[in-house]
LUMSEFI-813094 format. One record per residue: y, z, x of N, C-alpha, C, CB in turn; residue number from 1. Coordinates in Angstrom, 1 decimal. Glycine has a CB too. Example, Ala and Ser with C-alpha at 12.3 -4.5 7.8 and 13.67 -1.06 7.14 Angstrom:
2
   n_north     n_up   n_east   ca_north    ca_up   ca_east   c_north     c_up   c_east   cb_north    cb_up   cb_east     k
      -5.7      7.8     13.2       -4.5      7.8      12.3      -3.3      7.8     13.2       -4.5      9.0      11.3     1
      -2.2      7.1     12.8       -1.1      7.1      13.7       0.0      7.9     12.9       -0.6      5.7      14.1     2
END
This chain:
94
   n_north     n_up   n_east   ca_north    ca_up   ca_east   c_north     c_up   c_east   cb_north    cb_up   cb_east     k
       4.3     -2.6     15.9        4.8     -3.8      15.4       5.3     -3.6     14.0        3.6     -4.9      15.4     1
       6.4     -4.2     13.7        7.0     -4.0      12.3       6.9     -5.3     11.6        8.5     -3.5      12.4     2
       6.6     -5.2     10.3        6.6     -6.4       9.5       6.8     -6.0      8.0        5.3     -7.3       9.7     3
       7.0     -7.0      7.2        7.2     -6.8       5.8       6.6     -7.9      5.0        8.6     -6.5       5.4     4
       6.3     -7.6      3.7        5.8     -8.7       2.8       6.4     -8.4      1.4        4.3     -8.7       2.8     5
       6.6     -9.5      0.7        7.0     -9.5      -0.7       5.9    -10.2     -1.4        8.4    -10.1      -0.9     6
       5.3     -9.6     -2.4        4.1    -10.1      -3.1       4.3    -10.0     -4.6        2.8     -9.5      -2.6     7
       4.1    -11.0     -5.4        4.0    -11.0      -6.8       2.6    -10.8     -7.2        4.7    -12.3      -7.5     8
       2.3     -9.6     -7.7        0.9     -9.2      -8.1       0.6    -10.1     -9.3        0.8     -7.7      -8.5     9
      -0.6    -10.8     -9.3       -1.0    -11.6     -10.5      -1.0    -10.8    -11.8       -2.4    -12.2     -10.3    10
      -0.3    -11.3    -12.8       -0.1    -10.6     -14.1       0.6     -9.2    -13.9       -1.4    -10.4     -14.8    11
       1.3     -9.1    -12.8        1.9     -7.8     -12.5       3.4     -7.9    -12.1        1.2     -7.0     -11.5    12
       3.8     -7.0    -11.2        5.2     -6.9     -10.8       5.3     -7.3     -9.3        5.7     -5.5     -11.1    13
       6.6     -7.3     -8.9        6.9     -7.6      -7.5       6.6     -6.3     -6.6        8.4     -8.0      -7.4    14
       6.0     -6.6     -5.5        5.7     -5.5      -4.6       6.3     -5.8     -3.2        4.1     -5.3      -4.5    15
       7.0     -4.9     -2.6        7.5     -5.0      -1.3       6.9     -4.0     -0.4        9.1     -4.9      -1.3    16
       6.4     -4.4      0.7        5.8     -3.5       1.7       6.5     -3.7      3.0        4.3     -3.9       1.9    17
       6.9     -2.5      3.6        7.5     -2.5       4.9       6.5     -1.7      5.8        8.9     -1.8       4.9    18
       6.0     -2.3      6.8        4.9     -1.8       7.5       5.2     -1.7      9.0        3.6     -2.6       7.3    19
       4.9     -0.6      9.6        4.9     -0.5      11.1       3.5     -0.1     11.4        6.0      0.6      11.6    20
       2.8     -0.9     12.3        1.5     -0.5      12.6       1.2     -0.8     14.1        0.5     -1.4      11.8    21
       0.2      0.0     14.6       -0.3     -0.1      15.9      -1.2     -1.3     16.1       -1.0      1.3      16.4    22
      -0.7     -2.3     16.7       -1.5     -3.6      16.8      -2.8     -3.4     17.6       -0.6     -4.7      17.4    23
      -2.7     -2.6     18.6       -3.8     -2.3      19.5      -5.0     -1.7     18.8       -3.4     -1.4      20.7    24
      -4.6     -0.6     18.0       -5.7      0.1      17.2      -5.8     -0.4     15.8       -5.4      1.6      17.3    25
      -4.9     -1.3     15.4       -4.9     -1.9      14.0      -4.8     -0.8     12.9       -6.2     -2.7      13.8    26
      -3.9      0.2     13.2       -3.7      1.3      12.2      -2.3      1.4     11.8       -4.2      2.6      12.9    27
      -2.1      1.9     10.6       -0.8      2.1      10.0      -0.1      3.3     10.7       -0.8      2.3       8.5    28
       1.2      3.0     11.2        2.0      4.1      11.7       2.9      4.6     10.6        2.8      3.6      12.9    29
       3.6      3.7     10.0        4.5      4.1       8.9       4.4      3.0      7.8        6.0      4.2       9.4    30
       4.6      3.3      6.6        4.6      2.4       5.5       5.6      2.8      4.4        3.2      2.2       4.9    31
       6.2      1.8      3.9        7.2      2.0       2.7       6.8      1.0      1.6        8.7      1.8       3.2    32
       6.5      1.6      0.5        6.1      0.8      -0.7       7.2      0.8     -1.7        4.7      1.3      -1.3    33
       7.7     -0.4     -2.1        8.7     -0.5      -3.1       8.4     -1.7     -4.0       10.2     -0.6      -2.5    34
       9.2     -1.8     -5.1        9.0     -3.0      -5.9       9.5     -2.6     -7.3        7.6     -3.4      -6.0    35
       9.2     -3.5     -8.3        9.6     -3.3      -9.6       8.5     -2.8    -10.5       10.2     -4.5     -10.2    36
       7.5     -2.2     -9.9        6.4     -1.6     -10.7       6.7     -0.1    -10.9        5.1     -1.7      -9.9    37
       5.9      0.5    -11.7        6.1      2.0     -12.0       4.9      2.8    -11.6        6.3      2.2     -13.5    38
       5.2      4.0    -11.1        4.1      4.9     -10.7       4.4      6.3    -11.3        3.9      4.9      -9.2    39
       3.3      6.9    -11.8        3.5      8.3     -12.3       2.4      9.1    -11.7        3.4      8.3     -13.8    40
       2.7     10.3    -11.2        4.0     11.0     -11.2       4.9     10.3    -10.1        3.8     12.4     -10.9    41
       6.2     10.6    -10.3        7.2     10.0      -9.4       6.9     10.1     -7.9        8.5     10.5      -9.7    42
       6.4     11.3     -7.5        6.2     11.5      -6.1       5.0     10.9     -5.5        6.1     13.0      -5.8    43
       4.2     10.2     -6.4        2.9      9.6      -6.0       3.1      8.5     -4.9        2.2      9.0      -7.2    44
       4.2      7.7     -4.9        4.3      6.7      -3.9       4.5      7.3     -2.6        5.6      5.8      -4.3    45
       5.3      8.4     -2.5        5.5      9.1      -1.2       4.2      9.7     -0.7        6.6     10.2      -1.4    46
       3.4     10.2     -1.7        2.1     10.8      -1.3       1.2      9.7     -0.8        1.5     11.5      -2.5    47
       1.2      8.5     -1.4        0.4      7.4      -0.9       0.8      7.0      0.5        0.4      6.3      -1.9    48
       2.1      6.8      0.7        2.6      6.4       2.0       2.2      7.4      3.1        4.2      6.3       1.9    49
       2.3      8.6      2.8        1.8      9.6       3.8       0.3      9.6      4.0        2.2     11.0       3.3    50
      -0.4      9.4      3.0       -1.9      9.4       3.1      -2.4      8.1      3.8       -2.5      9.5       1.7    51
      -1.6      7.0      3.7       -2.1      5.8       4.4      -1.8      5.8      5.9       -1.4      4.6       3.7    52
      -1.0      6.7      6.4       -0.8      6.7       7.8      -2.1      6.9      8.6        0.2      7.9       8.2    53
      -2.3      6.1      9.6       -3.4      6.1      10.5      -4.6      5.4      9.9       -3.8      7.5      10.8    54
      -4.4      4.7      8.7       -5.5      3.9       8.1      -5.6      2.6      8.8       -5.3      3.7       6.6    55
      -6.9      2.1      9.0       -7.1      0.8       9.6      -6.7     -0.3      8.6       -8.6      0.6      10.0    56
      -6.0     -1.3      9.2       -5.5     -2.4       8.3      -6.5     -3.5      8.2       -4.1     -3.0       8.9    57
      -7.5     -3.2      7.4       -8.7     -4.0       7.1      -9.0     -3.9      5.6       -9.9     -3.7       8.0    58
      -9.3     -5.0      5.0       -9.4     -5.1       3.5     -10.3     -3.9      2.9      -10.0     -6.4       3.1    59
     -11.5     -3.8      3.3      -12.4     -2.9       2.6     -12.0     -1.4      2.8      -13.8     -3.1       3.1    60
     -11.7     -1.1      4.1      -11.2      0.3       4.4      -9.9      0.6      3.7      -11.1      0.5       5.9    61
      -9.0     -0.3      3.7       -7.7     -0.1       3.0      -7.9      0.1      1.5       -6.8     -1.3       3.3    62
      -8.7     -0.8      0.9       -8.9     -0.7      -0.5      -9.6      0.6     -0.9       -9.8     -1.9      -1.0    63
     -10.6      1.0     -0.2      -11.3      2.2      -0.4     -10.4      3.4     -0.3      -12.5      2.4       0.5    64
      -9.5      3.4      0.7       -8.6      4.5       0.9      -7.6      4.6     -0.2       -7.8      4.3       2.3    65
      -7.0      3.4     -0.6       -6.1      3.4      -1.7      -6.7      3.9     -3.0       -5.5      1.9      -1.9    66
      -7.9      3.4     -3.3       -8.6      3.9      -4.5      -8.8      5.4     -4.5      -10.0      3.2      -4.7    67
      -9.2      6.0     -3.3       -9.4      7.4      -3.2      -8.1      8.2     -3.4      -10.1      7.8      -1.9    68
      -7.0      7.6     -2.9       -5.7      8.3      -3.0      -5.3      8.3     -4.5       -4.6      7.5      -2.2    69
      -5.5      7.2     -5.2       -5.2      7.1      -6.6      -6.0      8.1     -7.4       -5.5      5.7      -7.2    70
      -7.2      8.3     -7.1       -8.1      9.3      -7.7      -7.6     10.7     -7.4       -9.5      9.1      -7.4    71
      -7.4     11.0     -6.1       -7.1     12.3      -5.6      -5.8     12.8     -6.3       -7.0     12.3      -4.1    72
      -4.8     11.9     -6.3       -3.5     12.3      -6.8      -3.3     12.0     -8.3       -2.4     11.7      -6.0    73
      -4.3     11.4     -8.9       -4.3     11.0     -10.3      -3.0     10.2    -10.6       -4.2     12.3     -11.2    74
      -2.9      9.1     -9.8       -1.8      8.2      -9.9      -2.0      7.2    -11.0       -1.5      7.5      -8.5    75
      -1.0      6.9    -11.8       -1.1      5.9     -12.8       0.0      4.8    -12.5       -0.9      6.4     -14.2    76
      -0.5      3.6    -12.3        0.4      2.5     -12.0       0.6      1.6    -13.2       -0.1      1.7     -10.8    77
       1.8      1.0    -13.3        2.1     -0.1     -14.3       2.6     -1.2    -13.5        3.0      0.4     -15.5    78
       1.9     -2.3    -13.5        2.4     -3.5     -12.8       1.9     -3.8    -11.4        3.9     -3.4     -12.7    79
       1.0     -2.9    -11.0        0.3     -3.0      -9.7      -1.0     -2.2     -9.7        1.2     -2.6      -8.5    80
      -1.9     -2.6     -8.9       -3.2     -1.9      -8.8      -3.6     -1.8     -7.4       -4.3     -2.6      -9.7    81
      -4.8     -1.2     -7.1       -5.3     -1.0      -5.8      -5.5     -2.3     -5.0       -6.6     -0.2      -5.8    82
      -6.0     -3.3     -5.7       -6.2     -4.6      -5.1      -4.9     -5.2     -4.7       -7.0     -5.5      -6.0    83
      -3.9     -5.1     -5.6       -2.6     -5.7      -5.3      -1.9     -5.0     -4.1       -1.7     -5.6      -6.5    84
      -2.0     -3.7     -4.1       -1.4     -2.9      -2.9      -2.1     -3.3     -1.6       -1.6     -1.4      -3.2    85
      -3.4     -3.4     -1.7       -4.2     -3.8      -0.5      -3.7     -5.2      0.0       -5.7     -3.9      -0.8    86
      -3.7     -6.2     -0.9       -3.3     -7.5      -0.6      -1.9     -7.5      0.0       -3.3     -8.5      -1.8    87
      -0.9     -6.8     -0.6        0.4     -6.8      -0.1       0.5     -6.2      1.3        1.3     -5.9      -1.0    88
      -0.3     -5.2      1.6       -0.3     -4.6       2.9      -0.9     -5.5      3.9       -1.1     -3.3       2.9    89
      -2.0     -6.2      3.6       -2.6     -7.1       4.5      -1.7     -8.3      4.8       -3.9     -7.6       3.9    90
      -0.8     -8.7      3.9        0.1     -9.8       4.1       1.1     -9.5      5.2        0.9    -10.1       2.8    91
       1.2     -8.2      5.6        2.1     -7.9       6.7       1.5     -8.2      8.0        2.4     -6.4       6.6    92
       0.2     -8.3      8.1       -0.4     -8.6       9.4      -0.1    -10.1      9.8       -1.9     -8.4       9.4    93
       0.2    -10.4     11.0        0.5    -11.8      11.4      -0.8    -12.5     11.5        1.2    -11.8      12.7    94
END
């Protein structure tokens, strides 16, 4: 199933999520994260997209996974955070 969301992070920036997920297993197949936020290093968004594949689309698991990716790759965001990313992804679920 494919879906997308546009989300204005509170006190942050615009976040656009394009999600393809396996509805039967509730797991991410492909994800594209864009918006007017900033991430450093530049390749960190692509790393996050790859690391999120096969993650269950459920709040706590998704939030934990995003936080661990941020720590593992030492990602610094301006205008979005782990909670905002989680919320934007969950908005893609019908």
